[in-house]
N, C-alpha and C positions, 0 to 999 in steps of 0.2 A: 401488129408487130411492135415489140417493145423498142423504145428508143435505145440506140447504141450506148448512150451514157449510162442509162439505168442498168443495162446488162453488165457493163464494166463495173458499176458501183456494187451490184450484187456479188460479182466474182471477187471483188476486193474485200467485202465483208466476210465472205466465206474463208478467204485466205487468212484474214486477220484472226478469225475465230480458231482456225486450224493452228495458226502460229502460237496463239496463247495456250491452246491445249498442249501442243508439242513442248512449249517452254515449261509449262507446269510439270509435264512428265520428266523432262530433263532435270529440273530442279529436285524432284523427288528422288530420281535415280542418283543424282550427284550426292544427295544427303545420305542415301543408303550406302553408296560405294565409299565415300570418304569418312563416314561416321561423324560428320559435322552436324551438331545440333545447337539450338539456341543456348547461349551461355547461361548456366545456372547462377542464381543469385547466392551470395554468401549469407548464411543465416547468422543473425545476432540475437542471442537469447537473453531476454531481460525479465527478471522476476522482481515484482514490486508489491508493496503493501496495497491493500484494497482501496485505501483512500486516495491512491495516486492514479486510479484507472482513467479518469477523464483527462487530466493533463498529459499523462504519458501516452495515451492514444493519440492525442494531438501532436505530441513530440515525435511519435513514431511516423506519422504521416509526413511531417515536415522534414525529418531526417532522411526518410526514403526518397523524398523529392530531390534532395541535394545529393543523395547517394543511390542512384537508380540500380546499382549492382548489388544492393544490400536488401535483405528481407528481415526486418526487425520482428521478432517473435516475442510478444509480451504475454506474461502470465501473472495472475494476481492472487494473493492469499493473505491471511493474517500474517503479521510480521514474523512471528516465531516460525510459522510454517514455511515462509519464504526462505529463511536461513537454514531450516532443516533440510529442505530440498538440496541446498548446496553442500552443507557440511555433514549431514548424516546420511543422506541418500546418495551423495557423491554424483549428483547430476551435472552434466557439462553446461554451466551457466556462465554468461559473459559479464553481466552486471546485476548486482542485487541492491535493492533500495528498501530500507526498513523505516517504519514510522517511529522507531525508537533506536537511536544510534547506539545505545549501550548494549543492545543485543548482539552487535557485530563482534566486539571483542569477547563477549560471553560465550558465543556459540561457534565463532570461526577461528579466533586466535587459539582456542584451546583444543581444537581437533586437527589431526593431521591427515593429509591426503595419503591413501594407502600406498600408492606407488612411490611417492617421493619422501614420505615421512616428514613433510614440511607443513606448516599450518595452512589452512584454507585462506587465511588473510592475515596480514600484519600491518594494515593501515586502513583508515576510512576517512571520509569527509563528512562533516555536518553541513547540510546545504539548505534545509527548509524547516519551517515551523508550522504550527497550527494551534488551535485551542478547542477545548471541549464546549459543546453547547447541547441543549436539550431539544430534540427534534420532535415535531408532531404535525398533524394534518387537520383539515376541517372536520374530519369524522372522529377525531380523538375525544374520548370521554373527558369532560370538564375543560375542553380546549377553549371554551368561551370565557372561562374564569381564571385560567392559570396565569400567573405573573412571576416576575423575578423574586417576589416576596413570599409566595405560597407554593411554589412548584414542588418542594420536598414533602409538603403535607399532602398534596394531591397524589404523588407517587406512592405514598404510604397507604392509600385507600385500597380496600380489598378488591374492588371491582375494576381497578386500573391495571391494564396489561402492559408489561414492560419488556423491551428487548434487551438482551445482554449478549455481547460477543464473548466467546469463551476465553477467560483470562489465562487458560493454559496454552492458548495458541495465538492470541491476538493482543497487541499492545493496547488497543482501545478498550478491551475488556478489563484488564487490570487497572487501567487509568480510571475507568468508571468507579471501580471499588474505592480507589484512593480519593476520588472527588467527593464521594458521599461521606467519607470520614472527615475530610477537610471541611465539608459543609457543617458538620456538627459544631466544630470550633468557631467557624465564621459566624453562624447564626445563633450560636450559644443555645443550641437545641440538642438534647440527648436523643438517641435512638432513631436518628434519620437512617443510618445504615441498617439497623435491625428492622426498622419499620418497612423497608423494602424487601429484605431478604429472609428474615426469620420465618421458618416453617415452609420454605419454598423448595428445599433440596432434600434428597434422601440422606445425604451427609452434609451437615451445615458448613457454611462459611463462618469462620471465627475471626473476630477482631479483638486483639489483645492490646489494651492501653498500657504503655510503659512510661517510665520517667522521661525518656527522650523522644517519645512519639508513639505511634500506633503501628502494630504489625498485623496484617490481614493474612490469614492462613487459608489456602485453597486446597480442598481435599483432592486425592488422586482420582476418585470417581465423583464427577460433578454432574449429577442428573437431577432434573426437576421432578417433583412429585406430580402425580395425577391431579389435574385441576389447578396446577400452579399458575400464578399470575406472571411468572417469569418465562420468557421464551428464549431459549439458549441456542445460539448459532455459532458457527466456526469463525466468523469475522463480522465486523460491524457493517460492512457493505451488504451482507446478506440480510440485514434487518430492514433494508429499504423496501423490499417487496412486501414485507409484513406490515409496514406502515401504510403502504399504498393500498393493500387489500383490506386494511382495517383489523387485521388479526392482532395487532398490538396498537397501543395508544401513544406510547412514548419510547424514545431510544436516545441514549447519549451518543452523539456522533461528533465527528470533527466538523468545525465550522465550514471548511472548504466544501465538504460533501453536501452539507445542508444547502449552501448557496448554489452549488452546481445543479441540484435536483429541485430547487424551488420549494423547499419545505418551510413550514413555519418553525419558529425557534423561540426558546427562552434563553436570552443571553445570561450566562453565568458570570459572577464577579471574578475579577482577576485573582483573588485569593484562592479560588478553587478551580478555575478553568485550565490551569497548567499551561498558560500561554504567555505569561509575563515574567521576564527575567527578574524584575524587582521583587517578586514573590518567591524566589527560589528557596529561601530558608524555610518558608512555610510549607512548600511542596515536600521538602526533605523530611518533614516530620512524620511521613507515612510511607510504608513500603508493603509490598505484597510478596509473600513467599508461597511457593508450592509446597504443601505439607507432605512431600514425598520426593524422592530423587528422580526428577523428571529427565534430567540429562546425566549421562554417566560421568562426565568430566567436570561439571560445574555445579555450584550451588545455585539453585533456581530462585534468586531473589531479584525483585524489580524495585528499584529505588524511585521515590517520588522526585521529579525534577521537571523543569520546563520542557515542553515538547520540542524535540529537535530530531529531524530525520537524518539518517546516515546512508551512505552508499559506498560500495567498494567493488573491486574486480576480483572475483575468486582466483586463487593462484592456479587453478586448473582450467581457467577460461580457454576455450578453443581459439578465440580471436581477441587476444588482449589489446592489440594495437587498435583494432576497430572499436573495442569497448572504450578505450581512452578517447577516441574521436567522438563517440556518442556522449560521453560525459562532458567533453569540451563543448559540444553543441548545447547540452542541457544547461550548463552553467554560463554559457555565453549569452549575448544580447537576445538572440531569437528564442532560445529556450526559456530565458527569464520572462520574456514577453508572453510566451505561451502559458507559463505557470501563473503569472499574474492575471491574464485574461480569464483563466479558469479558477479564480478566487483562491489560489493556493500560494501562501506567502513563501517567498524564497529569501534566505538570509542575505543581508547586504554583505556580511562578513562570513566567508567560508573558512572554517577552521579544520585542522587535520589532527587526527590521533596518529602518533608516530610519523610526523611529516617527512622524516628522512627516508621513509620507505615509499612515499607517494611517487608514482611515475613522473619522470621529468617533464613530460608534456602537460601535466596537470599542476605543476608547481606554481604557475603564474596565478592560479585562482586562490591560493592559500594566503590569507592576510596575516595570520599569525599561527604559530604552532602551539600545541597544548602539552 
């Protein structure tokens, strides 16, 4: 016969199990009857340039940790595509971040929200910078002999495969075109640009030298010929997989991206890498134009200048106050630390275009208006 204590113990275990089961049933019934469900998180939609993927993913994690009721939804494209999603496709986006600040007034100031007839944006902040570099890997052709003195000669070889992000959609693409023209003057070598691109497209890129600089014309249809050495993609970040697979040998990438992914690189001189303010006058000697009316309300011209990233909150943002809080986090100490840890330079001095329109909660970050 079992000990009385063991019988008592078994009965208590049964009662506890039954109680847990009953409690579970009561909780389910209570949820069904009252309609109470776990609180849904507030979505914050952020669209950024592809070169910001690594740091902004880290910012997303840190911001959500501080704001557990927020779900940051990040999406990345070439900078022109980022702004098209906001200002042409009228998507409800809370924050946009472009690798070229000048695209924001070009594409957002000039277009109106259908419902309100007001511009998609009337201010932006310049918050980060970068510079161009030539990326390659251990399997790249002539990688064992390429240097800062001969890189342009190697890119001109017929058997070298080169990645190009589409200049019709991505700032890195038109900046690569500018860099190659700047290289001709810097190295005093003609035909660096043509040595890379001539004969590679069904409709050619054209570079026109003028008294005050060079204009590069990009055709409406930019397609590579069969067997071309140029591999065209929608954004520079899409070229990384081609480098990794060995389908291409070289790609012009932002330095931050090269460092984040552990790629080999040829450092380009300040006169052509578009990352040094002291060379601003040199950068301005070249511009890229789309040789067609790409946008209905603006002239599609991209001026050479130092690389500076811009951000703004679209006027039709579903959550503008939360968007301001996100930007405050990004520009604050923790956001700056995250950007720096991910090799992306953030400007010591944040400046604003049309500072009078910048939300009051962000005014403290503006050092000087422009």
